[in-house]
N, C-alpha and C positions, 0 to 999 in steps of 0.2 A: 769025429769030424767037427770042426768048429762051426758054430751057427752063424747066421747072418749078422746078429748083433755084434759078435766078437770081431768079424771081418770088418764091419763098419767102423768099429772102435779103432782097429789097427790102421785103417785107411786114414781116418781123421788124425791119428797120432803122427803118421808119416807126413801128412800135409803140414802139421804144426811144426815139426822138426825142420822140414824143408824151408818154410817161411822164416823161421828163426835164424837159419844159416844165411839166407839170401838178404835179410833185412839190412845188415850193415853195408852191403854193397850198393843198396839203393839210397843210402842216407846222404850222399854227396856226389860231386863230380868224380869220375874215375881218374886214377893217377895216370900221368903221361908215361909212355912206354919207352922213351929214350931220353938221353941227357938234354938235347936241344932239338928244337924244330923251328928254325928261323923262318918267318913268313915269307913266302914268295908272293909279293904284292902284285906282281905282273902276270901271275898265272891265270889262265882262263878256266881252270878247274874250280868247280863250286863245291865246297864242303862246309861243315859247321865249324868255321874258323878259317884258317889259311893252310894250304899245302906247304910242305917243307921245301926249301931250296937246297941245292947241292953244295954250293960254294959259300962258306960261312967265314966271317972275320969278326974280330973284336968290335969293330964299328957297328955291327948289327945289334949289339947290346948297349950301345952308347947314344946319348943325345945331350946337348947343352941347351935344349929348347926352353927349359924352365928357368934359366939363369937370369934373364932380364925381364923387367916388368912389361906387360902388354899395354897397348894403347887403349885408354879407357874413354876415348872421345866417341862413345857409342850412344845410342838412344837411351840405354838403361844405365850408362855410366859404369859398366863393368865389362870385362873381357875374360874369356876362359881359354887357356892355352893347354892343349892336351898332349900328354906323353903316353899314348896308348900304342897298341900293336901297329897301327898305321904309321906311327912316327918312329917307333922302336921295334923293328921286326922281330928282334930276339925275345920279345915278350910272348910270342905265340905259344900257346898251350900252358903258360906259366900261371895264368889266373890272377894277374895283378897289373895295375897301371896307376899313373899319377896325372894330376892336372895342376896348373897354377891358375888362380883367379885373382885378378887385380881389380880394385874398386876405387873410383874417384870419390871425393867427398860427396856424400849423398847417393852414391852408386848402389844399384840393386842387381843382384843375380836373381832374375824373376822366378816365381814359383815353377818348379819343374820336377821331374822324376827321372830316376835311372832304373830302367826295367830289369837290368841284369846284374846290379851290384849294390851293396852297401857302401856308403861313402863316409870317410873320416877326414875332417879338416884340421889342419894345424896352422895357427895364426902366426905368420911371419912378422907382421907389424900392423899397428892400427887396432881398432875395435869394431866389432860387428854385432848387430842384432840378428840372431839366427833362429830358425824354428822348423819343425815338421808337423804335419797333421796326420793323425791316425785315420783308419777307416771308420772309426766311431766319431770322426770330426772333432777330436780333441787336439788342441794345439800344445806342443811342448816347445817353449821358447826361452832363450837366454841371451844375455850380452856376454860376448867372449872377447878376450884381450890377447896381446902378444904372448905367445908360448902356450896358449890354451888349446885344448882338443875338444871337438864335438862330433858326434856320430849321427848320421842320417840313415835309418833303416832302408833296406832295399825296397824300391817300388813306391815309397811314400812321398807325397808332395812336400817339397821343402824349399827354403829360400835363405839368402843372406843379404843384409842391408847395412851399408856403411852410413851410420848416422853421425859420424864424427866430422870434423872440419879438416882432416888430413887424409891422405891416401891410405889404403889398407890392402893387404895381400894375404892369401892363404895357399898352402899346398894341400891338395886333396888326394887321398889314397883310396883305391877301389879294389875289391876282390874280383875283378874281371879284367881281361885284357882289352875289352871293348865294351864298357858299361852301357853305352847308349844314353841319349838325353832327349826327353820330351818336354819342351817348354809348353806349359799349359795354354797360355794365350796364343802363341804362334801355332801350336798344333790345331787349335779350334778355329782360329780366325785367319790363318795363313796357309791352310792345307791346300794341296793340289791333288785332286779336284776339290772344289770348295765344299765345305759342309753347308747344306741347305739353310737359307736364312730362317725359315720357319722353325727348324730344329733349334738353332741358336737362340732365336727370339723367345721360344717357349722355355728353354732350359735356363736362360738368364733373366726371364721375366721382363724383357724389354721389347720395343717394337722393331719392325724390320728396318726402319730408317736408322735407328741406333746401331743395328748390326752392320749395316753398310758403312757407317762412319768408322766403326772399329776395324772392319776388314780393310778399309782404305789405308790404315796405318801399318799393315803388315804386307810384306812382299811374299806372294805365294811361293811355296817350296817347289823346287824342280823335282819331277817324278823320277 
């Protein structure tokens, strides 16, 4: 009869084999299980994504939303036009989406993150100073021009700035149907409910009066 040591060895070996087989399935998102699952944006069913609608047409996979420049008369001098699952329902479960970003001369797409996606920008025209900051607080920055590509890793703070005297535009690609965006300044100073003044004052090493001045520049988000 086999002793305890032998049985223990066999058990550990079986665990190792099981984990080695399971590991690939844990390495990424699971494959979708049907050809298409067009998002039913009107459904009251809550899932991680959108439920599939029954009646599907070619228009569910189409949008001309990125064809024209967006209006850049904003406080930051830039505007983002999204072509995600909320605009193109056919993207549901496909794990991709696009945006167009237009910049006035001097326009800035303020520091922000995408919690669910890596972003790659392709410059349609103009030139931009772009960069991202790692969790070690190292800045990777570069000036990019028409036809260039630059990547921003998932979840890292990044920005784009048009320092030229002409408009600029990029197309952004994401490996998510709905990448999400958190603008750093708006998230902290325009949150609803408000982030307490003493938290912001201590974090930014400023006084409460300065916090109130900054908060006044941001419209609180709707909950």
